[in-house]
C-alpha positions in Angstrom: 194.0 -357.4 -108.7 191.8 -354.4 -108.8 191.2 -352.5 -105.5 188.0 -350.4 -105.5 188.0 -347.4 -103.2 184.7 -346.6 -101.6 183.6 -342.9 -101.8 183.9 -341.0 -98.5 180.7 -340.7 -96.6 178.8 -337.5 -97.3 179.0 -334.9 -94.6 175.6 -333.9 -93.4 174.9 -330.2 -94.1 174.2 -328.3 -90.9 172.1 -325.2 -91.1 173.1 -322.5 -88.7 170.4 -320.2 -87.9 171.5 -316.6 -87.4 170.2 -315.0 -84.2 167.5 -312.4 -84.7 168.8 -308.8 -84.8 169.0 -307.2 -81.4 166.8 -304.2 -81.0 168.5 -301.4 -79.1 167.1 -300.5 -75.8 164.9 -297.5 -75.5 167.1 -294.5 -74.5 165.8 -292.1 -72.0 167.0 -288.5 -72.1 168.9 -287.5 -69.0 168.3 -284.0 -67.7 171.0 -282.5 -65.5 170.0 -282.0 -61.9 170.4 -278.2 -62.0 168.0 -278.1 -65.0 165.5 -280.3 -63.3 165.5 -278.1 -60.2 164.8 -274.9 -62.2 161.9 -275.6 -64.5 160.7 -272.0 -64.5 162.7 -269.5 -66.6 165.2 -267.6 -64.6 164.5 -263.9 -63.9 166.7 -261.3 -65.6 169.9 -260.5 -63.7 168.9 -256.8 -63.2 165.7 -258.0 -61.5 167.6 -260.2 -59.1 170.1 -257.4 -58.3 167.2 -255.0 -57.3 165.4 -257.4 -55.0 167.6 -256.7 -52.0 167.5 -252.9 -52.2 163.8 -252.9 -52.8 163.2 -255.2 -49.9 165.3 -252.9 -47.7 163.3 -249.9 -48.8 160.0 -251.7 -48.1 161.1 -252.6 -44.5 162.4 -249.0 -44.0 159.1 -247.5 -45.2 157.0 -249.8 -43.1 159.1 -249.1 -40.0 158.7 -245.4 -40.5 155.0 -245.6 -41.1 154.3 -247.7 -38.0 156.4 -245.5 -35.8 159.1 -248.1 -35.1 161.6 -245.7 -36.7 161.3 -242.2 -35.4 161.7 -239.3 -37.9 164.3 -237.7 -35.6 166.5 -240.8 -35.9 166.0 -241.4 -39.6 163.5 -239.9 -42.1 161.3 -242.2 -44.1 162.1 -242.9 -47.8 159.2 -240.8 -48.9 160.4 -237.8 -46.9 163.9 -238.3 -48.3 162.6 -238.4 -51.8 160.7 -235.2 -51.4 163.8 -233.5 -49.9 165.9 -234.7 -52.8 163.4 -233.4 -55.3 163.3 -230.0 -53.6 167.1 -229.8 -53.7 167.2 -230.6 -57.4 164.4 -228.2 -58.2 166.1 -225.2 -56.6 169.5 -226.1 -58.1 171.3 -226.7 -54.8 172.1 -230.4 -55.3 173.3 -230.2 -58.9 175.6 -227.2 -58.0 177.0 -229.2 -55.0 177.6 -232.3 -57.2 179.5 -230.2 -59.7 181.8 -228.8 -57.1 182.5 -232.2 -55.5 183.1 -233.8 -58.9 185.7 -231.1 -59.7 187.5 -231.9 -56.5 187.5 -235.6 -57.1 188.7 -235.3 -60.7 191.5 -232.9 -59.8 192.7 -235.2 -56.9 192.4 -238.3 -59.0 194.5 -236.9 -61.9 197.1 -235.6 -59.5 197.3 -238.7 -57.3 197.0 -241.0 -60.2 199.9 -239.4 -62.1 202.1 -239.4 -59.0 201.3 -243.0 -58.0 201.6 -244.4 -61.5 205.0 -242.6 -62.1 206.4 -243.9 -58.8 205.2 -247.4 -59.5 206.9 -247.4 -63.0 210.1 -246.2 -61.5 210.1 -248.7 -58.7 208.7 -251.6 -60.7 210.9 -251.3 -63.9 214.2 -250.8 -62.1 215.9 -252.3 -59.1 217.6 -249.1 -58.4 214.3 -247.3 -58.5 212.8 -249.8 -56.2 215.7 -249.3 -53.7 215.2 -245.5 -53.8 211.4 -245.3 -53.9 209.6 -248.3 -52.5 210.8 -248.1 -48.9 209.8 -244.4 -48.6 206.4 -245.0 -50.2 205.7 -248.0 -47.9 206.7 -246.0 -44.9 204.4 -243.1 -45.8 201.6 -245.5 -46.7 201.3 -246.7 -43.1 200.6 -243.2 -41.9 196.8 -242.6 -41.6 196.2 -240.0 -44.4 193.2 -238.6 -42.6 195.5 -237.7 -39.7 197.4 -235.4 -42.1 194.4 -233.0 -42.4 195.8 -230.6 -39.7 199.2 -230.4 -41.5 197.5 -229.8 -44.8 195.5 -226.9 -43.3 198.8 -225.4 -41.9 200.7 -225.9 -45.2 197.9 -225.2 -47.8 195.3 -223.1 -45.9 191.6 -223.8 -45.9 190.8 -223.4 -49.6 190.6 -226.0 -52.3 194.2 -227.1 -52.1 194.0 -229.2 -48.9 190.9 -231.0 -50.1 192.5 -231.9 -53.5 195.7 -232.9 -51.8 193.9 -235.2 -49.4 192.2 -237.0 -52.3 195.4 -237.2 -54.3 197.2 -238.8 -51.3 194.7 -241.6 -50.9 194.6 -242.2 -54.7 198.4 -242.3 -55.1 199.0 -245.1 -52.6 196.4 -247.4 -54.1 197.6 -246.9 -57.7 201.2 -247.3 -56.6 200.7 -250.7 -54.9 198.6 -252.2 -57.7 200.6 -251.0 -60.6 203.9 -252.0 -58.9 202.4 -255.5 -58.1 201.2 -255.8 -61.7 204.6 -255.0 -63.1 206.4 -257.4 -60.8 203.7 -260.1 -61.4 204.4 -260.4 -65.2 205.4 -264.0 -66.1 209.1 -264.3 -66.6 208.6 -266.7 -69.5 206.9 -263.9 -71.4 210.0 -261.7 -70.8 212.2 -264.6 -72.2 209.9 -265.0 -75.2 210.0 -261.3 -76.0 213.8 -261.3 -75.6 214.1 -264.3 -78.0 212.0 -262.4 -80.5 214.5 -259.6 -80.5 212.6 -257.0 -78.4 214.9 -254.5 -76.6 214.3 -253.1 -73.1 211.7 -250.5 -74.1 210.1 -253.0 -76.5 209.6 -255.4 -73.6 208.2 -252.6 -71.5 205.8 -251.5 -74.1 204.6 -254.9 -75.5 205.0 -257.2 -72.6 205.3 -255.5 -69.2 202.8 -252.7 -69.4 200.0 -254.9 -71.0 200.7 -257.5 -68.3 200.4 -254.9 -65.6 197.2 -253.4 -67.0 194.8 -255.7 -65.0 196.5 -254.6 -61.8 196.3 -251.0 -62.8 192.6 -251.2 -63.4 192.0 -252.9 -60.0 194.1 -250.1 -58.4 191.9 -247.5 -60.3 188.8 -249.0 -58.8 190.2 -248.9 -55.3 191.4 -245.4 -55.9 188.0 -244.2 -56.9 186.5 -245.6 -53.7 189.2 -243.9 -51.7 188.7 -240.6 -53.6 185.0 -240.4 -52.5 185.9 -241.3 -48.9 188.7 -238.7 -48.9 186.2 -236.2 -50.3 183.9 -236.6 -47.3 186.7 -235.8 -44.9 188.1 -233.0 -47.2 184.8 -231.2 -47.5 184.6 -231.0 -43.7 187.6 -228.5 -43.9 185.7 -225.2 -43.9 183.9 -226.0 -47.1 181.4 -223.4 -48.5 180.2 -225.6 -51.3 179.8 -229.2 -52.2 178.0 -232.2 -51.0 179.9 -232.2 -47.7 178.9 -228.6 -47.1 175.2 -229.6 -47.5 175.7 -232.4 -45.0 177.3 -230.1 -42.5 174.4 -227.7 -42.8 171.9 -230.4 -42.5 173.6 -231.7 -39.3 173.2 -228.2 -37.7 169.5 -228.3 -38.3 169.0 -232.1 -37.6 167.8 -232.6 -41.2 168.3 -236.4 -41.5 166.5 -236.4 -44.8 169.1 -234.1 -46.4 171.9 -236.0 -44.9 170.6 -239.3 -46.4 170.1 -237.5 -49.7 173.8 -236.5 -49.7 174.8 -240.0 -48.8 172.8 -241.4 -51.6 174.4 -239.0 -54.0 177.9 -240.1 -52.8 176.9 -243.7 -53.4 175.4 -242.9 -56.8 178.6 -241.0 -57.9 180.8 -243.8 -56.6 178.8 -246.5 -58.4 178.8 -244.5 -61.6 182.6 -244.2 -61.5 182.9 -247.9 -60.8 180.7 -248.7 -63.8 182.9 -246.5 -66.0 186.0 -248.4 -64.8 184.3 -251.8 -65.6 183.5 -250.6 -69.1 187.2 -249.6 -69.5 188.3 -253.0 -68.3 186.1 -254.8 -70.9 187.5 -252.6 -73.6 191.2 -252.7 -72.6 191.3 -256.3 -71.4 189.5 -258.1 -74.2 192.6 -260.3 -74.7 192.3 -261.8 -71.2 189.5 -264.4 -70.8 188.2 -264.5 -67.3 185.7 -266.5 -65.2 182.4 -264.7 -65.0 180.5 -267.1 -62.7 178.0 -269.8 -63.2 
């Protein structure tokens, strides 16, 4: 008996249509909010830094021209400029600046050497800290301006008390900042240097002193500001030359224009010294990246 098998029914073919390709949405460029707010190009930084002083000079000149500011109280900027030009023309101001600079440099070198040496002794050694730090901290609390009468008795009325006063103010600032810089060095850096085989003086030279350098530069900036302040007091001690001498003479004759010229010279010299220290910081601290503002 023959059994015939029927073929299986054919499976109907189903055509699957692929979906059309999706077109990406249009992207819109997003501009940061701070960029959207400042569409105009920013002014150079030096222009922005001069806006405040120029505005102050304009208000000052207008107040003097309208009589709001009497000349006996404060001379106008124009009068001060003419007085400064006259002092420069006859050589009085350059000579006074030279004398004052010599006093500042001498006091800065003397005080800087003493303050840095004491900070190294106190910062690098516990024994040195026990012997030096307490004495320096005690003397630091004494108002150094109040020592002027003693300096006159000890050193006379010549150049020595003026230089000593500047050196005293400089020494304390450098001591505090150099000492803090030495003691602020990361202990892990000391351990890393020791593991690399550095001895005591190798650690001091390659680890401790570079780590303390930022603090030393900060102390130098403070010291320069204190040096000019001490110079003002020092040149009031029977000075016969210098910027302070010019100020004392101008005070006797109620020359407010000359007084302001001397104050501007003090500010200019102090700003110049600060710029020099900033340049030194950039050269000596290139290895330390810092935040410069946004």
